[in-house]
Backbone as CSV, one residue per row, in Angstrom:
resi,resn,N_x,N_y,N_z,CA_x,CA_y,CA_z,C_x,C_y,C_z
1,MET,16.014,-1.117,8.015,14.730,-0.721,7.450,14.679,0.800,7.386
2,GLN,14.908,1.300,6.197,14.862,2.747,5.986,13.911,3.129,4.856
3,ARG,13.862,2.297,3.817,13.002,2.543,2.654,12.072,1.341,2.539
4,ILE,10.847,1.543,3.015,9.929,0.431,3.250,8.708,0.532,2.353
5,LEU,8.408,-0.571,1.708,7.221,-0.691,0.875,6.293,-1.698,1.547
6,VAL,5.086,-1.266,1.906,4.092,-2.161,2.488,3.204,-2.624,1.330
7,ALA,3.279,-3.908,0.995,2.604,-4.456,-0.182,1.496,-5.416,0.221
8,GLY,0.515,-5.564,-0.657,-0.590,-6.485,-0.435,-1.756,-6.097,-1.325
9,ILE,-2.804,-6.854,-1.232,-4.002,-6.611,-2.032,-4.841,-5.511,-1.383
10,THR,-5.710,-4.902,-2.147,-6.642,-3.913,-1.622,-7.402,-4.508,-0.436
11,GLY,-7.424,-3.786,0.669,-8.138,-4.230,1.856,-7.283,-4.969,2.871
12,ALA,-6.004,-5.158,2.561,-5.138,-5.888,3.493,-4.748,-5.059,4.705
13,GLY,-4.818,-3.742,4.590,-4.430,-2.890,5.707,-3.057,-2.259,5.507
14,LYS,-2.695,-2.039,4.248,-1.384,-1.471,3.948,-1.206,-0.089,4.575
15,THR,-2.205,0.768,4.435,-2.099,2.124,4.974,-2.008,2.093,6.494
16,THR,-2.826,1.281,7.119,-2.801,1.168,8.577,-1.435,0.688,9.057
17,MET,-0.889,-0.340,8.417,0.426,-0.849,8.794,1.501,0.205,8.544
18,ALA,1.457,0.862,7.384,2.474,1.858,7.056,2.447,3.024,8.043
19,GLN,1.261,3.478,8.414,1.157,4.579,9.372,1.697,4.164,10.741
20,ALA,1.347,2.974,11.178,1.822,2.490,12.478,3.343,2.318,12.468
21,LEU,3.866,1.781,11.392,5.307,1.585,11.274,6.031,2.936,11.203
22,SER,5.443,3.878,10.508,6.011,5.222,10.420,6.119,5.857,11.808
23,ALA,5.062,5.714,12.592,5.071,6.273,13.947,6.122,5.589,14.818
24,ARG,6.228,4.280,14.683,7.203,3.534,15.488,8.636,3.856,15.122
25,LEU,8.899,3.897,13.820,10.280,4.074,13.357,10.652,5.531,13.097
26,GLN,9.659,6.424,13.159,9.859,7.841,12.860,10.460,8.020,11.471
27,VAL,9.845,7.314,10.525,10.217,7.380,9.114,9.026,7.986,8.374
28,PRO,9.247,8.930,7.460,8.130,9.579,6.766,7.259,8.589,5.980
29,PHE,5.955,8.758,6.135,4.957,7.925,5.443,4.393,8.698,4.263
30,HIS,4.219,7.992,3.131,3.644,8.586,1.928,2.516,7.686,1.444
31,GLU,1.322,8.240,1.394,0.146,7.486,0.952,0.071,7.525,-0.569
32,MET,0.274,6.374,-1.187,0.357,6.313,-2.643,-0.891,6.848,-3.329
33,ASP,-2.070,6.426,-2.893,-3.289,6.862,-3.580,-3.464,8.377,-3.546
34,SER,-3.029,9.030,-2.477,-3.156,10.490,-2.430,-2.144,11.161,-3.358
35,LEU,-1.057,10.485,-3.674,-0.108,11.005,-4.657,-0.579,10.744,-6.083
36,VAL,-1.251,9.616,-6.274,-1.704,9.213,-7.613,-2.904,10.036,-8.049
37,TYR,-3.967,10.027,-7.239,-5.251,10.638,-7.618,-5.346,12.042,-7.045
38,THR,-5.137,13.020,-7.919,-5.034,14.399,-7.449,-6.170,15.298,-7.924
39,GLY,-7.104,14.744,-8.669,-8.171,15.596,-9.176,-9.466,14.850,-9.338
40,PRO,-10.493,15.552,-9.808,-11.806,14.930,-9.981,-11.754,13.793,-11.007
41,ASP,-12.732,12.908,-10.889,-12.839,11.757,-11.792,-11.593,10.873,-11.740
42,TRP,-10.977,10.796,-10.555,-9.836,9.920,-10.325,-8.691,10.230,-11.279
43,THR,-8.441,11.522,-11.486,-7.372,11.978,-12.362,-6.022,11.588,-11.770
44,VAL,-5.193,10.948,-12.594,-3.846,10.565,-12.164,-2.913,11.761,-12.367
45,ASP,-2.142,12.061,-11.352,-1.206,13.178,-11.397,-0.185,12.933,-12.508
46,PRO,-0.104,13.834,-13.491,0.858,13.636,-14.574,2.317,13.711,-14.103
47,GLY,2.561,14.316,-12.950,3.913,14.404,-12.405,4.218,13.321,-11.380
48,LEU,3.411,12.261,-11.376,3.560,11.212,-10.367,4.965,10.628,-10.341
49,HIS,5.481,10.244,-11.490,6.788,9.592,-11.521,7.872,10.495,-10.934
50,GLU,7.873,11.746,-11.306,8.875,12.680,-10.795,8.730,12.877,-9.294
51,GLN,7.494,12.988,-8.827,7.253,13.188,-7.395,7.722,11.977,-6.582
52,VAL,7.372,10.780,-7.043,7.771,9.563,-6.326,9.280,9.362,-6.429
53,ALA,9.879,9.678,-7.573,11.331,9.551,-7.726,12.060,10.448,-6.725
54,LYS,11.531,11.645,-6.527,12.141,12.575,-5.564,12.077,11.995,-4.149
55,ILE,10.927,11.446,-3.783,10.787,10.840,-2.455,11.672,9.604,-2.342
56,ALA,11.663,8.767,-3.374,12.436,7.519,-3.347,13.934,7.773,-3.232
57,ALA,14.394,8.938,-3.653,15.814,9.274,-3.573,16.239,9.701,-2.169
58,THR,15.269,9.916,-1.284,15.603,10.309,0.089,16.024,9.071,0.878
59,PRO,16.715,9.277,1.997,17.250,8.127,2.732,16.222,7.264,3.471
60,ALA,15.040,7.819,3.757,14.075,7.041,4.539,12.650,7.388,4.138
61,TRP,11.833,6.363,3.940,10.426,6.553,3.581,9.655,5.248,3.750
62,ILE,8.325,5.396,3.826,7.412,4.248,3.823,6.285,4.579,2.859
63,PHE,6.026,3.664,1.935,4.879,3.757,1.033,3.924,2.613,1.343
64,ASP,2.638,2.894,1.188,1.591,1.906,1.472,1.053,1.322,0.173
65,SER,1.905,0.734,-0.622,1.413,0.326,-1.920,2.267,-0.750,-2.548
66,PHE,1.615,-1.604,-3.291,2.298,-2.513,-4.200,3.003,-1.665,-5.250
67,GLY,2.444,-0.509,-5.513,3.024,0.434,-6.448,2.148,0.646,-7.662
68,HIS,1.801,1.890,-7.923,1.072,2.235,-9.139,1.940,1.809,-10.323
69,PRO,1.360,1.325,-11.418,2.176,0.848,-12.549,3.222,1.855,-13.036
70,ASP,2.931,3.152,-12.942,3.879,4.168,-13.409,5.137,4.257,-12.544
71,VAL,5.057,3.778,-11.290,6.200,3.905,-10.374,6.557,2.589,-9.678
72,ARG,5.920,1.528,-10.060,6.115,0.245,-9.366,7.581,-0.184,-9.341
73,ASP,8.222,-0.257,-10.492,9.621,-0.702,-10.518,10.533,0.269,-9.782
74,LEU,10.262,1.555,-9.889,11.047,2.557,-9.172,11.014,2.278,-7.662
75,LEU,9.821,2.044,-7.125,9.708,1.779,-5.689,10.385,0.469,-5.297
76,TRP,10.172,-0.555,-6.094,10.752,-1.858,-5.760,12.276,-1.853,-5.865
77,THR,12.851,-1.085,-6.774,14.310,-1.028,-6.855,14.897,-0.097,-5.793
78,SER,14.105,0.819,-5.272,14.584,1.756,-4.255,14.395,1.240,-2.831
79,ALA,13.453,0.338,-2.644,13.146,-0.165,-1.292,14.263,-1.056,-0.769
80,ASP,14.439,-1.034,0.540,15.325,-2.016,1.161,14.519,-3.073,1.913
81,THR,13.237,-2.776,2.163,12.377,-3.698,2.904,10.981,-3.709,2.293
82,VAL,10.410,-4.903,2.200,9.018,-5.059,1.788,8.286,-5.768,2.916
83,ILE,7.246,-5.135,3.408,6.355,-5.770,4.379,5.184,-6.284,3.552
84,TRP,5.073,-7.585,3.430,4.049,-8.198,2.581,2.894,-8.674,3.443
85,LEU,1.756,-7.997,3.330,0.531,-8.402,4.022,-0.193,-9.372,3.089
86,ASP,0.074,-10.622,3.273,-0.404,-11.692,2.388,-1.598,-12.382,3.032
87,TYR,-2.745,-11.711,2.972,-3.940,-12.214,3.643,-4.879,-12.871,2.643
88,SER,-5.661,-13.790,3.152,-6.626,-14.510,2.321,-7.782,-13.597,1.918
89,ARG,-8.521,-14.041,0.923,-9.726,-13.302,0.514,-10.708,-13.189,1.668
90,SER,-10.793,-14.228,2.496,-11.754,-14.199,3.605,-11.405,-13.121,4.630
91,VAL,-10.171,-12.659,4.636,-9.776,-11.562,5.515,-10.002,-10.224,4.814
92,VAL,-9.543,-10.086,3.576,-9.577,-8.776,2.924,-10.962,-8.372,2.435
93,MET,-11.763,-9.318,1.992,-13.053,-8.932,1.411,-13.990,-8.258,2.419
94,PRO,-14.173,-8.766,3.618,-15.023,-8.029,4.571,-14.493,-6.626,4.852
95,ARG,-13.176,-6.486,4.920,-12.577,-5.182,5.184,-12.875,-4.196,4.052
96,VAL,-12.624,-4.624,2.822,-12.795,-3.712,1.698,-14.279,-3.412,1.475
97,LEU,-15.133,-4.384,1.719,-16.574,-4.147,1.572,-17.073,-3.147,2.614
98,ARG,-16.666,-3.311,3.873,-17.068,-2.366,4.928,-16.568,-0.955,4.623
99,ARG,-15.305,-0.865,4.227,-14.723,0.453,3.937,-15.450,1.125,2.769
100,SER,-15.663,0.387,1.690,-16.327,0.969,0.516,-17.783,1.309,0.806
101,LEU,-18.462,0.470,1.562,-19.851,0.754,1.920,-19.927,2.033,2.750
102,ARG,-19.043,2.161,3.735,-19.011,3.376,4.559,-18.731,4.598,3.693
103,ARG,-17.727,4.506,2.838,-17.380,5.632,1.971,-18.537,6.017,1.055
104,THR,-19.231,5.017,0.526,-20.341,5.278,-0.383,-21.512,5.910,0.348
105,LEU,-21.926,5.312,1.451,-23.083,5.808,2.192,-22.852,7.188,2.791
106,LEU,-21.654,7.423,3.284,-21.353,8.705,3.925,-20.777,9.729,2.938
107,ARG,-20.617,9.298,1.701,-20.054,10.143,0.644,-18.745,10.777,1.092
108,GLU,-17.905,9.950,1.699,-16.608,10.412,2.179,-15.723,10.800,1.009
109,LYS,-15.117,11.944,1.133,-14.156,12.363,0.113,-12.847,11.631,0.363
110,VAL,-12.333,11.075,-0.716,-11.036,10.403,-0.651,-10.117,11.110,-1.631
111,PHE,-9.139,10.478,-2.102,-8.062,11.012,-2.912,-8.545,11.948,-4.011
112,GLY,-7.984,13.150,-4.028,-8.331,14.146,-5.031,-9.739,14.676,-4.904
113,GLY,-10.378,14.491,-3.742,-11.743,14.948,-3.538,-12.795,14.031,-4.136
114,ASN,-12.387,12.871,-4.595,-13.316,11.915,-5.202,-14.130,11.188,-4.143
115,VAL,-15.247,10.623,-4.571,-16.081,9.804,-3.696,-16.410,8.495,-4.404
116,GLU,-16.581,7.459,-3.611,-17.073,6.200,-4.168,-18.585,6.335,-4.297
117,THR,-19.117,5.969,-5.449,-20.550,6.085,-5.693,-21.157,4.698,-5.864
118,LEU,-22.473,4.653,-5.765,-23.158,3.387,-5.974,-22.854,2.834,-7.361
119,SER,-22.845,3.676,-8.365,-22.570,3.195,-9.728,-21.144,2.666,-9.862
120,SER,-20.209,3.184,-9.076,-18.825,2.708,-9.175,-18.674,1.266,-8.696
121,TRP,-19.637,0.799,-7.886,-19.599,-0.585,-7.417,-19.736,-1.567,-8.578
122,PHE,-20.231,-1.105,-9.697,-20.471,-1.984,-10.840,-19.400,-1.834,-11.919
123,THR,-18.283,-1.257,-11.553,-17.163,-1.141,-12.487,-16.045,-2.082,-12.041
124,GLY,-15.252,-2.516,-12.982,-14.179,-3.468,-12.688,-13.064,-2.921,-11.840
125,ASP,-12.945,-1.583,-11.774,-11.863,-1.032,-10.975,-12.302,-0.600,-9.576
126,HIS,-13.544,-0.897,-9.202,-13.982,-0.618,-7.830,-13.131,-1.478,-6.884
127,PRO,-12.772,-0.949,-5.713,-11.923,-1.706,-4.791,-12.433,-3.117,-4.467
128,ALA,-13.733,-3.284,-4.316,-14.259,-4.621,-3.991,-14.016,-5.595,-5.133
129,TRP,-14.279,-5.155,-6.356,-14.066,-6.040,-7.504,-12.587,-6.289,-7.736
130,SER,-11.780,-5.246,-7.649,-10.356,-5.442,-7.915,-9.717,-6.321,-6.847
131,SER,-10.150,-6.174,-5.602,-9.603,-7.026,-4.545,-9.946,-8.493,-4.798
132,TRP,-11.161,-8.733,-5.246,-11.589,-10.107,-5.514,-10.869,-10.689,-6.737
133,THR,-10.896,-9.943,-7.847,-10.380,-10.497,-9.108,-8.861,-10.489,-9.192
134,GLN,-8.201,-9.578,-8.486,-6.746,-9.479,-8.574,-6.014,-10.211,-7.454
135,HIS,-6.754,-10.843,-6.565,-6.125,-11.441,-5.386,-5.016,-12.426,-5.753
136,ALA,-5.315,-13.418,-6.553,-4.313,-14.441,-6.902,-3.178,-13.847,-7.731
137,GLY,-3.513,-13.002,-8.687,-2.488,-12.402,-9.531,-1.554,-11.487,-8.768
138,ARG,-2.109,-10.675,-7.873,-1.278,-9.776,-7.065,-0.368,-10.582,-6.159
139,ARG,-0.896,-11.631,-5.571,-0.087,-12.486,-4.691,1.087,-13.083,-5.461
140,ALA,0.816,-13.590,-6.650,1.873,-14.185,-7.474,2.913,-13.138,-7.873
141,GLU,2.461,-11.944,-8.214,3.379,-10.883,-8.622,4.269,-10.437,-7.462
142,ILE,3.701,-10.278,-6.275,4.509,-9.889,-5.114,5.499,-10.997,-4.796
143,ASP,5.049,-12.235,-4.839,5.944,-13.368,-4.583,7.112,-13.356,-5.569
144,ARG,6.821,-13.134,-6.840,7.869,-13.092,-7.862,8.844,-11.950,-7.585
145,ARG,8.312,-10.796,-7.264,9.170,-9.634,-7.033,10.055,-9.810,-5.802
146,THR,9.579,-10.489,-4.779,10.389,-10.633,-3.559,11.610,-11.526,-3.778
147,THR,11.628,-12.279,-4.865,12.783,-13.137,-5.158,13.506,-12.726,-6.443
148,ASP,13.053,-11.672,-7.097,13.645,-11.202,-8.348,14.980,-10.519,-8.053
149,PRO,16.069,-10.950,-8.693,17.381,-10.352,-8.426,17.469,-8.862,-8.762
150,ARG,16.584,-8.361,-9.624,16.588,-6.921,-9.930,16.281,-6.088,-8.692
151,PHE,15.567,-6.680,-7.742,15.143,-5.941,-6.561,15.943,-6.319,-5.323
152,ALA,17.009,-7.045,-5.492,17.815,-7.497,-4.360,18.828,-6.413,-3.996
153,PRO,19.295,-6.386,-2.792,18.834,-7.230,-1.697,17.627,-6.593,-1.010
154,LEU,16.606,-7.378,-0.832,15.399,-6.925,-0.164,15.200,-7.719,1.115
155,ASN,14.929,-7.018,2.187,14.494,-7.661,3.406,12.981,-7.841,3.255
156,VAL,12.499,-9.071,3.258,11.076,-9.321,3.072,10.492,-9.845,4.381
157,VAL,9.464,-9.151,4.855,8.723,-9.586,6.028,7.372,-10.051,5.505
158,HIS,7.177,-11.361,5.490,5.979,-11.971,4.904,5.001,-12.308,6.026
159,LEU,3.933,-11.516,6.116,2.950,-11.677,7.187,1.672,-12.247,6.593
160,ARG,1.207,-13.379,7.132,0.098,-14.115,6.526,-1.242,-13.942,7.229
161,SER,-1.267,-13.177,8.319,-2.530,-12.944,9.024,-2.435,-11.638,9.798
162,PRO,-3.576,-11.017,10.079,-3.549,-9.805,10.902,-2.926,-10.048,12.277
163,ARG,-3.154,-11.209,12.839,-2.567,-11.528,14.150,-1.040,-11.548,14.061
164,GLU,-0.522,-12.160,13.000,0.923,-12.203,12.783,1.469,-10.784,12.578
165,ALA,0.743,-9.958,11.847,1.175,-8.578,11.602,1.192,-7.771,12.898
166,THR,0.175,-7.940,13.721,0.117,-7.224,14.995,1.289,-7.619,15.891
167,ALA,1.575,-8.911,15.944,2.691,-9.388,16.761,4.023,-8.856,16.238
168,TRP,4.185,-8.870,14.916,5.432,-8.366,14.330,5.589,-6.879,14.628
169,LEU,4.527,-6.104,14.430,4.585,-4.664,14.664,4.874,-4.359,16.134
170,ALA,4.326,-5.152,17.032,4.573,-4.935,18.470,6.052,-5.080,18.804
171,GLY,6.763,-5.845,18.018,8.197,-6.033,18.244,9.060,-4.934,17.680
172,ARG,8.478,-4.017,16.911,9.231,-2.882,16.362,9.344,-1.835,17.455
173,GLN,10.517,-1.509,17.817,10.734,-0.527,18.879,10.837,0.876,18.282
174,PRO,10.304,1.876,18.990,10.482,3.247,18.509,11.974,3.572,18.424
175,ARG,12.329,4.328,17.425,13.724,4.703,17.195,14.144,5.711,18.266
176,SER,15.349,5.567,18.768,15.841,6.524,19.760,16.175,7.844,19.080
177,ALA,16.381,8.868,19.854,16.676,10.194,19.298,17.971,10.156,18.479
178,SER,18.874,9.245,18.778,20.136,9.170,18.039,20.010,8.319,16.775
179,GLY,18.834,7.722,16.531,18.668,6.952,15.317,18.510,5.506,15.597
């Protein structure tokens, strides 16, 4: 496990898992949304592909993303391991709703200095709506990719509950100074 992609639907805990795994394995973590959204009004970085390609060419990394469409195939062909957080809607929806509500009420700045607003809750790309509407499709797409020969050989760790993920992560030992 050197080039790790933590995949799942919005609200599954990809960033939390990627950060914890990064600390355990001492592998650099890269937050996809902070690379994607670099300016006001959720502006996508025009140099995203080049930036991610540069990181993907390094020997070790962890990304917390299924992959932005501009770099999805690049990440999947570069990864050696996919940690799939395959949680039900009943798990992810309370998480994404709590997070978005907190961000909205506290006007927390997120990627590129943007904030979630009350009006954004009524758009199709709001995290709550996308998590709900894309759940089945994202699951099917990740399942397809984990068996697609274009992305082989991939070590796939398929975790179906937060309890299973916690137990799996507890078994990851910190890397020794020699590697």
